[in-house]
Legacy VTK file of the C-alpha trace (Angstrom):
# vtk DataFile Version 3.0
C-alpha trace
ASCII
DATASET POLYDATA
POINTS 75 float
-4.184 -4.602 -20.305
-0.815 -3.101 -20.701
-0.251 0.090 -23.678
3.459 0.251 -24.055
4.979 3.425 -26.845
8.538 3.570 -27.688
10.670 5.794 -29.694
14.293 5.332 -31.072
15.130 8.862 -30.492
17.914 9.232 -28.185
16.513 9.542 -24.566
17.098 10.535 -21.421
19.806 9.399 -18.814
18.668 6.672 -17.037
18.765 8.662 -13.239
16.686 11.688 -15.011
13.536 9.528 -15.873
11.984 9.729 -11.862
11.978 13.499 -12.944
9.963 13.432 -15.638
7.369 12.365 -14.148
6.747 15.706 -12.324
4.798 18.763 -14.226
6.717 20.789 -16.446
9.798 18.927 -15.927
11.416 18.013 -19.742
14.605 15.722 -20.956
17.837 17.726 -22.337
16.153 18.788 -25.418
18.488 18.090 -28.598
19.842 21.391 -30.094
18.854 20.830 -33.715
15.248 20.109 -32.082
14.640 23.259 -29.754
12.166 22.916 -26.867
9.318 20.538 -27.100
6.091 20.014 -25.277
5.016 21.573 -21.839
6.544 18.720 -19.842
3.210 17.661 -19.140
2.417 14.273 -20.905
4.299 11.865 -18.594
2.300 13.593 -15.295
-0.920 13.460 -16.901
-0.814 9.684 -18.245
0.499 9.174 -14.696
-1.898 10.228 -12.920
-4.541 9.341 -15.348
-3.591 5.202 -14.810
-2.999 5.666 -10.978
-6.739 7.207 -11.211
-7.786 3.852 -13.179
-6.177 1.909 -10.957
-3.131 0.886 -13.095
0.508 2.882 -12.892
3.214 4.277 -15.944
6.590 2.626 -16.015
8.901 4.011 -17.855
12.316 3.184 -18.754
15.073 5.073 -20.885
19.283 5.379 -21.067
21.171 8.019 -23.256
21.162 6.679 -26.425
18.877 3.709 -26.223
15.452 5.215 -26.912
12.305 5.768 -24.578
9.369 3.498 -23.478
6.471 4.024 -21.718
4.250 1.679 -20.452
0.554 1.903 -18.600
-0.437 -1.179 -16.353
-4.423 -1.425 -16.311
-6.202 -4.022 -14.248
-9.080 -5.554 -16.227
-12.210 -4.721 -16.388
LINES 1 76
75 0 1 2 3 4 5 6 7 8 9 10 11 12 13 14 15 16 17 18 19 20 21 22 23 24 25 26 27 28 29 30 31 32 33 34 35 36 37 38 39 40 41 42 43 44 45 46 47 48 49 50 51 52 53 54 55 56 57 58 59 60 61 62 63 64 65 66 67 68 69 70 71 72 73 74
């Protein structure tokens, strides 16, 4: 099973993506938006997907939005 969540926001630099999988790490907030979240959503999604035998992949680029894909084995 594959679950994909995509947003069309500003994205982050592709080299910054692996860091976002660590607890409390956050991307560069847009000045108008201010700080958002605690930086736990992606690390929790990664741990849960791996606990179920799957994985989490993130794709992003500055100005390209953000896509998180969770892949889980079939039951």
